[in-house]
N, C-alpha and C positions, 0 to 999 in steps of 0.2 A: 666258644666254637659256633654257637648259634648265629652270632654275627656275621661269621666269615660264610657261613653256609647260606644265610639270608641274602648276602650280597654277591654270592657266585649263582645263586637261583635267579636272581633279579636280572644279572647280566646276562644269563643265558637266555632267559625268556625274552629279554627285550631284542636280543639278536637274531635268535632262532625262529622267532614266531612271527608270522606276517599277520597284520590284521588286528595288532594291538596297538592301541592309541597310548595308554599308560599302564606301566606296571610299577608298583609302589610297595615299599617296604613299611610294614607296619609293626612297630617294636620288635623287630627282628624275630617274629614269630609267624607272620603270613606276608606272603606277596600277592597283593590284589593285583587282578589282571582287568583292564577295562577295553572292550573292542572299540574298534574305530567307530563304528556305526551305532554305538549306544546314544538314544536320545532322552532327554528329561520330559520329553513331552508323552512318553509313554512309562505309565508307573511301574510296570513290570520289568523295564528295562532300567529305571533308574534304582530300583530296590534288588536287582540280581546281584548275587555275590557269586564271584569266580575267583578262588584264590589257591594258592598253594601253601599247605600247612609245612612250615619249615623244619619243624621236629620229626614228623611222620614222612614228609616229600611227599605226601598224597594231595590230589587235586580235589577241592571242594567245588561243587557246582550247585548252589542253591537258587532255585527259582525265586523269583521276585512276586510278590503279590500285586497282580495287575495284568494288562495286556503288554505283549510284546509283538513285534513286527516278524514276519518270516525272515527277513534279511538279516535281523538280530539273532534270531535263533539259529539260522545257518552260520553265521560269524561264529557264535559261541561253541557249536559242534564241531567247527573247524580247528579253533583255539584249542578245545579239549584234546581233539585227536594229536595235534601237534605236541601239545605240553605232555601227553601221554607218552610220546615216542623219547622224550628227553629222559 
């Protein structure tokens, strides 16, 4: 069941949420979401974790350790708002 649920969530997030560069399935347990504006130059952006737990359906938004740009923070807030509506 979780594999089908994971694929359904992945397709929904990829289709419905703008500002997402990639959404990837991790072992049918998490759907990781990467914003378009993420930069490896900023440590906080490269270590930031934004994913949907497939089992619970909850969105997890864990801040990365380091500096993030305000553009990145705004993109994450927008993605969180849109994914929460799904």
